[in-house]
C-alpha positions as CSV (number, residue, x, y, z in Angstrom):
1,X,0.0,0.1,-0.1
2,X,1.4,3.2,-0.9
3,X,1.4,6.3,1.6
4,X,0.9,10.1,0.0
5,X,1.3,13.1,1.7
6,X,-1.1,15.9,0.1
7,X,0.8,18.6,1.1
8,X,0.1,22.3,2.3
9,X,-3.1,22.7,0.8
10,X,-4.4,26.4,-0.3
11,X,-7.3,25.6,2.0
12,X,-9.1,22.7,3.3
13,X,-12.8,21.9,4.6
14,X,-12.4,18.7,6.5
15,X,-16.2,18.8,7.6
16,X,-15.0,19.0,11.5
17,X,-12.9,20.7,13.5
18,X,-9.7,18.7,12.6
19,X,-6.5,21.0,11.5
20,X,-5.3,19.7,8.0
21,X,-3.7,23.2,7.1
22,X,-0.3,20.8,6.8
23,X,-1.9,18.3,4.7
24,X,-3.3,15.1,4.5
25,X,-1.6,11.5,4.6
26,X,-3.4,8.5,2.8
27,X,-2.6,5.2,3.3
28,X,-4.1,2.7,1.0
29,X,-8.0,3.5,0.8
30,X,-7.8,5.3,4.3
31,X,-6.9,8.3,5.7
32,X,-4.2,8.0,8.2
33,X,-3.0,11.5,9.7
34,X,-4.0,15.0,9.7
35,X,-1.0,17.4,9.9
36,X,-1.7,21.0,11.2
37,X,0.7,23.9,10.2
38,X,4.5,23.0,9.6
39,X,3.8,19.3,11.0
40,X,5.3,16.4,8.9
41,X,4.1,12.9,8.9
42,X,4.9,10.4,12.0
43,X,5.4,7.7,9.1
44,X,7.3,7.2,5.7
45,X,5.8,8.4,2.7
46,X,6.0,6.9,-0.9
47,X,5.3,10.3,-2.8
48,X,4.0,13.7,-2.0
49,X,1.3,16.1,-4.0
50,X,2.1,19.7,-3.7
51,X,-1.5,21.0,-2.8
52,X,-0.4,24.6,-2.3
53,X,-2.7,25.6,-5.2
54,X,-5.6,23.5,-4.4
55,X,-8.5,23.9,-2.2
56,X,-9.4,20.5,-0.8
57,X,-12.8,18.9,0.2
58,X,-14.1,15.5,1.0
59,X,-15.2,13.9,-2.0
60,X,-18.8,15.3,-2.9
61,X,-21.6,12.8,-1.9
62,X,-24.5,13.0,-4.4
63,X,-27.6,11.9,-2.7
64,X,-30.2,11.7,-5.8
65,X,-29.9,11.3,-9.6
66,X,-31.5,10.0,-12.5
67,X,-28.7,8.9,-15.1
68,X,-30.9,7.7,-18.1
69,X,-32.2,11.5,-18.1
70,X,-28.5,12.7,-19.6
71,X,-30.3,11.6,-22.9
72,X,-33.0,14.1,-22.3
73,X,-32.0,17.3,-21.4
74,X,-33.5,20.5,-23.0
75,X,-36.2,18.1,-24.5
76,X,-38.6,20.2,-26.4
77,X,-42.0,18.5,-25.3
78,X,-41.3,18.6,-21.8
79,X,-39.9,22.5,-21.7
80,X,-41.7,25.0,-19.5
81,X,-43.6,22.4,-17.5
82,X,-44.3,21.3,-13.8
83,X,-43.7,18.1,-12.7
84,X,-46.7,15.7,-13.1
85,X,-47.0,17.3,-16.8
86,X,-43.5,17.1,-17.3
87,X,-43.4,13.3,-16.6
88,X,-46.4,12.6,-18.7
89,X,-44.2,14.3,-21.6
90,X,-41.4,12.3,-20.9
91,X,-42.7,8.6,-19.6
92,X,-43.4,7.7,-23.4
93,X,-39.8,8.8,-24.2
94,X,-38.1,7.0,-21.9
95,X,-40.4,3.6,-22.2
96,X,-38.0,3.5,-25.3
97,X,-34.5,3.2,-23.5
98,X,-32.3,-0.2,-24.3
99,X,-29.4,-1.4,-22.9
100,X,-26.7,0.6,-25.2
101,X,-28.4,3.7,-24.1
102,X,-28.8,2.8,-20.5
103,X,-24.8,2.1,-20.4
104,X,-23.6,5.2,-22.1
105,X,-26.0,7.3,-20.2
106,X,-24.8,5.9,-16.9
107,X,-21.1,6.4,-17.7
108,X,-21.9,9.9,-18.9
109,X,-23.7,10.7,-15.8
110,X,-20.6,9.6,-13.7
111,X,-17.9,11.0,-15.4
112,X,-19.6,14.3,-15.4
113,X,-20.0,13.9,-11.5
114,X,-16.4,12.7,-11.1
115,X,-15.2,15.8,-13.1
116,X,-17.2,17.9,-10.8
117,X,-15.5,16.2,-7.5
118,X,-18.0,13.8,-6.5
119,X,-16.6,10.3,-5.1
120,X,-19.9,8.8,-4.0
121,X,-22.7,8.8,-6.6
122,X,-26.3,7.4,-6.0
123,X,-28.7,6.6,-8.7
124,X,-32.5,6.2,-8.5
125,X,-33.5,3.9,-11.8
126,X,-37.3,3.2,-12.0
127,X,-37.8,2.4,-15.6
128,X,-37.3,-1.1,-16.5
129,X,-39.5,-1.8,-19.8
130,X,-38.8,-5.2,-21.9
131,X,-35.6,-5.5,-22.7
132,X,-33.8,-3.5,-20.1
133,X,-34.7,-6.0,-17.0
134,X,-31.0,-5.7,-16.3
135,X,-30.3,-1.9,-16.2
136,X,-28.7,-1.9,-12.5
137,X,-26.4,-4.8,-13.7
138,X,-25.2,-2.5,-16.4
139,X,-24.8,0.7,-14.1
140,X,-22.7,-1.6,-11.4
141,X,-20.4,-2.6,-14.0
142,X,-20.2,0.9,-15.4
143,X,-18.9,2.1,-11.7
144,X,-16.8,-0.6,-11.4
145,X,-15.2,0.3,-14.6
146,X,-14.8,3.8,-13.6
147,X,-13.3,3.2,-10.1
148,X,-16.1,5.4,-8.2
149,X,-18.3,4.6,-5.4
150,X,-21.7,4.1,-6.1
151,X,-25.2,3.4,-4.4
152,X,-27.9,1.9,-7.1
153,X,-31.3,2.0,-6.0
154,X,-33.7,-0.4,-7.5
155,X,-36.4,1.8,-8.4
156,X,-39.8,0.6,-9.5
157,X,-43.3,1.5,-10.7
158,X,-46.6,-0.7,-10.5
159,X,-49.4,1.9,-10.7
160,X,-49.9,2.4,-14.2
161,X,-52.4,5.3,-15.6
162,X,-55.2,3.1,-16.3
163,X,-55.2,2.1,-12.4
164,X,-54.9,6.0,-11.1
165,X,-51.4,5.9,-11.4
166,X,-49.4,8.3,-13.2
167,X,-46.8,6.2,-15.7
168,X,-48.0,4.4,-19.0
169,X,-48.7,1.0,-18.4
170,X,-45.9,-0.1,-20.8
171,X,-43.3,1.2,-18.2
172,X,-44.6,-0.6,-15.3
173,X,-43.6,-3.9,-13.8
174,X,-45.6,-6.6,-11.7
175,X,-45.0,-6.4,-7.9
176,X,-43.6,-10.1,-7.7
177,X,-40.7,-9.1,-10.6
178,X,-39.8,-6.2,-9.0
179,X,-39.5,-8.1,-5.6
180,X,-38.0,-11.1,-7.1
181,X,-35.2,-8.6,-8.9
182,X,-34.7,-6.7,-5.9
183,X,-33.6,-9.7,-3.9
184,X,-31.2,-10.9,-6.7
185,X,-29.4,-7.4,-6.9
186,X,-29.0,-7.3,-3.1
187,X,-27.8,-10.6,-2.7
188,X,-25.3,-10.4,-6.0
189,X,-24.2,-6.9,-5.5
190,X,-24.7,-5.2,-2.0
191,X,-21.8,-4.8,0.2
192,X,-22.4,-3.8,3.9
193,X,-18.6,-3.2,5.1
194,X,-16.8,0.1,5.5
195,X,-15.4,1.0,2.6
196,X,-18.2,-0.4,0.4
197,X,-17.9,0.6,-3.4
198,X,-21.2,-0.9,-4.7
199,X,-24.3,-0.8,-2.6
200,X,-28.0,-1.4,-3.0
201,X,-31.0,0.3,-1.8
202,X,-34.8,-0.1,-2.7
203,X,-36.5,2.6,-4.4
204,X,-40.3,2.4,-5.4
205,X,-40.7,5.8,-7.6
206,X,-43.3,7.6,-5.5
207,X,-46.7,7.5,-4.0
208,X,-48.3,8.2,-7.5
209,X,-46.6,5.3,-9.3
210,X,-46.4,2.2,-7.3
211,X,-49.2,0.5,-5.2
212,X,-49.5,0.3,-1.5
213,X,-48.9,-3.2,-1.1
214,X,-45.5,-2.8,-3.4
215,X,-44.7,0.1,-0.5
216,X,-45.1,-2.2,2.6
217,X,-43.4,-5.3,0.4
218,X,-40.4,-3.3,0.0
219,X,-40.1,-2.3,3.4
220,X,-40.3,-5.5,4.6
221,X,-37.4,-6.8,2.1
222,X,-35.4,-3.8,3.1
223,X,-35.7,-4.8,6.8
224,X,-34.8,-8.3,6.1
225,X,-31.4,-7.6,4.2
226,X,-30.8,-4.1,6.1
227,X,-30.5,-2.1,3.0
228,X,-31.5,1.7,2.8
229,X,-35.2,2.8,1.3
230,X,-35.4,5.7,-0.8
231,X,-38.2,7.4,-3.0
232,X,-39.7,10.8,-3.9
233,X,-42.0,12.5,-1.3
234,X,-43.6,15.7,-1.0
235,X,-41.8,17.2,-3.9
236,X,-45.1,19.1,-5.0
237,X,-48.4,19.9,-3.8
238,X,-50.1,17.8,-6.6
239,X,-48.4,14.6,-5.2
240,X,-50.3,16.0,-1.7
241,X,-53.3,16.1,-3.3
242,X,-53.1,12.7,-4.9
243,X,-52.0,10.9,-1.5
244,X,-55.0,12.6,0.2
245,X,-57.4,11.6,-2.6
246,X,-55.8,8.1,-3.0
247,X,-55.1,6.9,0.6
248,X,-56.9,9.2,2.6
249,X,-53.5,10.5,4.2
250,X,-51.1,13.1,3.4
251,X,-47.5,11.8,2.8
252,X,-45.9,11.8,5.8
253,X,-49.0,9.8,7.2
254,X,-48.8,7.5,4.3
255,X,-45.0,6.7,4.6
256,X,-45.5,6.0,8.2
257,X,-48.7,3.6,7.4
258,X,-46.3,1.8,4.7
259,X,-43.4,0.9,7.3
260,X,-41.1,3.8,5.8
261,X,-40.7,6.3,8.9
262,X,-37.2,5.3,10.1
263,X,-33.8,5.8,9.9
264,X,-33.1,3.7,6.9
265,X,-35.3,5.8,4.7
266,X,-33.9,8.7,2.5
267,X,-36.2,10.9,0.7
268,X,-35.8,13.0,-2.6
269,X,-37.1,16.7,-2.3
270,X,-38.8,16.7,0.8
271,X,-40.5,20.1,0.0
272,X,-44.3,20.4,1.5
273,X,-44.0,19.3,5.2
274,X,-45.9,21.0,7.7
275,X,-44.1,21.5,11.1
276,X,-45.4,18.7,12.7
277,X,-44.6,16.3,10.0
278,X,-40.7,17.8,10.3
279,X,-40.6,16.9,13.8
280,X,-41.7,13.3,13.0
281,X,-39.0,12.8,10.1
282,X,-36.7,14.4,12.7
283,X,-37.7,11.7,15.4
284,X,-37.6,8.7,13.0
285,X,-34.3,9.5,11.6
286,X,-35.2,10.2,8.1
287,X,-32.9,11.6,5.4
288,X,-33.8,14.3,3.1
289,X,-31.9,15.1,-0.2
290,X,-32.1,18.9,-1.3
291,X,-32.4,19.1,-5.2
292,X,-32.3,22.8,-5.5
293,X,-31.6,23.5,-9.4
294,X,-34.7,20.9,-10.3
295,X,-36.6,22.1,-7.5
296,X,-36.4,25.7,-9.4
297,X,-36.7,24.5,-13.0
298,X,-39.9,22.5,-11.9
299,X,-41.2,25.3,-10.0
300,X,-41.8,22.9,-7.1
301,X,-41.0,24.9,-4.2
302,X,-37.8,25.4,-1.5
303,X,-36.8,22.5,0.7
304,X,-36.7,23.5,4.6
305,X,-33.6,22.4,5.1
306,X,-32.6,24.7,8.8
307,X,-36.2,23.0,10.0
308,X,-35.5,19.7,8.8
309,X,-31.6,19.9,10.7
310,X,-32.9,21.4,13.8
311,X,-35.5,18.4,13.8
312,X,-32.8,16.1,13.6
313,X,-33.2,15.1,9.7
314,X,-29.8,14.2,7.9
315,X,-30.1,16.9,4.9
316,X,-28.0,15.8,1.9
317,X,-27.7,17.4,-1.5
318,X,-28.5,15.8,-5.3
319,X,-28.3,17.1,-8.8
320,X,-31.6,15.0,-9.2
321,X,-32.0,14.1,-13.0
322,X,-30.5,15.6,-15.9
323,X,-33.5,16.2,-17.6
324,X,-34.8,18.3,-14.8
325,X,-31.6,19.7,-14.0
326,X,-29.8,19.5,-17.3
327,X,-26.6,19.0,-15.6
328,X,-24.6,16.3,-13.1
329,X,-22.4,18.9,-11.9
330,X,-22.4,18.5,-7.9
331,X,-19.8,21.4,-7.0
332,X,-22.1,23.8,-9.1
333,X,-25.4,22.2,-7.2
334,X,-23.4,23.4,-3.7
335,X,-23.6,26.8,-4.8
336,X,-27.1,26.7,-5.9
337,X,-28.2,25.0,-2.7
338,X,-26.6,28.0,-0.9
339,X,-28.2,30.4,-2.7
340,X,-31.8,29.1,-3.0
341,X,-31.7,28.3,1.0
342,X,-30.4,31.9,1.4
343,X,-33.7,33.0,-0.3
344,X,-35.6,31.4,2.4
345,X,-33.4,32.3,5.5
346,X,-31.1,35.2,4.5
347,X,-27.7,35.7,3.9
348,X,-26.2,35.4,7.5
349,X,-28.1,32.2,8.0
350,X,-26.6,30.0,5.1
351,X,-22.9,29.9,4.7
352,X,-20.6,28.2,2.1
353,X,-19.8,25.8,5.3
354,X,-23.5,25.1,5.2
355,X,-24.0,24.0,1.6
356,X,-20.3,22.0,1.7
357,X,-21.8,20.0,4.9
358,X,-24.8,19.0,2.6
359,X,-22.6,17.9,-0.2
360,X,-20.8,15.9,1.9
361,X,-21.4,14.2,5.3
362,X,-25.1,15.2,5.1
363,X,-25.7,13.1,2.0
364,X,-22.9,10.3,3.5
365,X,-25.5,10.1,6.5
366,X,-28.8,10.3,5.0
367,X,-27.8,7.1,2.8
368,X,-26.4,5.3,5.8
369,X,-22.9,6.1,5.6
370,X,-20.4,7.1,8.3
371,X,-17.0,6.0,6.5
372,X,-17.1,8.7,4.3
373,X,-18.2,12.5,3.8
374,X,-15.4,13.9,6.2
375,X,-11.7,14.5,6.2
376,X,-10.7,12.5,9.3
377,X,-8.5,9.5,10.6
378,X,-10.0,6.3,10.0
379,X,-12.2,7.7,7.2
380,X,-12.2,6.2,3.7
381,X,-9.6,8.7,1.4
382,X,-12.3,10.3,-0.8
383,X,-11.0,13.9,-1.7
384,X,-11.6,16.5,-4.3
385,X,-8.9,19.3,-5.4
386,X,-9.8,22.2,-7.0
387,X,-7.6,24.9,-8.6
388,X,-8.6,28.3,-8.3
389,X,-6.8,29.4,-11.5
390,X,-9.8,30.3,-13.8
391,X,-11.0,33.9,-14.4
392,X,-13.9,33.8,-12.4
393,X,-11.6,33.4,-9.3
394,X,-9.3,36.4,-10.1
395,X,-9.6,38.6,-7.2
396,X,-10.8,36.6,-4.6
397,X,-9.6,36.7,-1.0
398,X,-11.0,33.5,0.8
399,X,-10.0,30.5,-1.3
400,X,-12.7,28.2,0.5
401,X,-15.5,30.6,0.1
402,X,-14.3,31.5,-3.5
403,X,-14.8,28.0,-4.0
404,X,-18.2,28.3,-3.7
405,X,-19.3,31.8,-4.3
406,X,-17.4,32.2,-7.6
407,X,-18.8,28.9,-9.0
408,X,-16.1,26.3,-9.7
409,X,-17.6,24.0,-12.0
410,X,-14.7,21.2,-11.9
411,X,-12.1,19.6,-9.7
412,X,-8.5,19.3,-11.1
413,X,-7.9,15.9,-9.0
414,X,-10.3,13.5,-7.4
415,X,-9.5,10.5,-5.1
416,X,-11.7,7.4,-4.4
417,X,-10.7,5.0,-1.8
418,X,-6.9,6.3,-2.3
419,X,-7.0,5.9,-5.8
420,X,-6.7,9.2,-8.2
421,X,-9.4,8.8,-10.7
422,X,-9.5,12.2,-11.7
423,X,-6.3,14.2,-12.9
424,X,-5.6,17.5,-14.5
425,X,-9.7,17.5,-14.6
426,X,-9.8,14.1,-16.6
427,X,-11.3,11.0,-15.5
428,X,-8.5,8.3,-16.4
429,X,-9.2,5.5,-18.9
430,X,-12.1,7.5,-20.6
431,X,-12.0,8.3,-24.2
432,X,-14.0,11.9,-23.5
433,X,-14.6,12.1,-27.5
434,X,-16.0,8.6,-28.1
435,X,-18.0,8.7,-25.0
436,X,-19.6,12.4,-26.5
437,X,-20.0,10.7,-29.7
438,X,-21.8,7.5,-28.5
439,X,-23.7,9.4,-26.1
440,X,-25.1,12.0,-28.6
441,X,-25.8,9.2,-30.9
442,X,-27.9,7.4,-28.4
443,X,-29.7,10.7,-27.6
444,X,-30.9,10.8,-31.0
445,X,-31.6,7.7,-31.6
446,X,-33.9,7.3,-28.4
447,X,-36.1,10.6,-29.9
448,X,-36.3,9.0,-33.0
449,X,-37.7,6.0,-31.4
450,X,-40.4,8.1,-29.5
451,X,-41.3,10.3,-32.5
452,X,-42.0,6.7,-34.5
453,X,-44.0,5.4,-31.4
454,X,-46.1,8.5,-31.3
455,X,-47.0,8.5,-35.2
456,X,-48.0,5.0,-34.8
């Protein structure tokens, strides 16, 4: 195992009170020593990395995404619509996904995330039409090839539009098929040890796309295998109306009814909670993933981050789907989160430290991880290193604040489990020109297939 001294950073955010101004010592896949100013490592090192021009953060952790949506960015039929109408425009398009499209969309999304400083990526994939039953297997393989840490959620839809749900019938699966495949994926891929590189969580899409029975069965399966549960909840007022009309319950009451109100659950969006519901979520130890750009694009509302955290909810950050964000840039999302939350709470009450916390330890804790999200001895060696050489940073004075306020867009170096996966802003082993060519061709083919389906 090599020992590396990442020496004398320009600035460092550890996510705790530890002093790492003298650098970070990594051995194997773990951080073994943090150095104060003018300190040297207590153990021999194999090589040093001069970080005097770099701002260092823990590797960013993305807690919610839909990788396949990179194929439908700025899609004409979905422009200028709110969630339900936006989904109804895109479900018929996404129903034409095939394995080649899924593979290249996953690879591109992961590469884009890694280039932005992300070391752990979660994806919520719930569209498994005929021919795409092994979508999650393709995703696991792509992440392994890139060397990125990943939490793949086996999504599902079982409530079609003819039964009162939102998705078209040809995009849903039977409950038995969903449970059987969920069990298979957990047994085949889920790692539950510290430093796990691949994990599986269970993720029915939303209350308006799955049955109550499936929500209950998923909760039972998650408890049996001790895996995390994930879904969209309280993203829009339409969803609230749907739950009241169909179940006679508000969304959080429904969550409790189906056995999901516990510390193995994290939710995407979590905007429309009242005060009592926030207290219940905090008491149960639920996590929430804030998705600012998506929430603004679809005009869904603003997550109540401060109230949620005060109640004990674990608040993380996600870029959400690349069709509701039109990007997979997590460091850019950190800035967006800070500014959107300031609209709600004021400039003095939301800082760049808050936003960085949501994107690191907040996301990690929301997804049940305590081994990542901080720069601390014994934690996984997941690090993001940013240069402040772009014109956007010229004239800045506080390097760590400048990273967020001046709008960093990409990382210079990224380490995952002690291995350099991004060097000089480029993901190692990736032919970017070829990847973009394949991805653009897949996006074009998906749109053409959708148009052919509509014409029929």
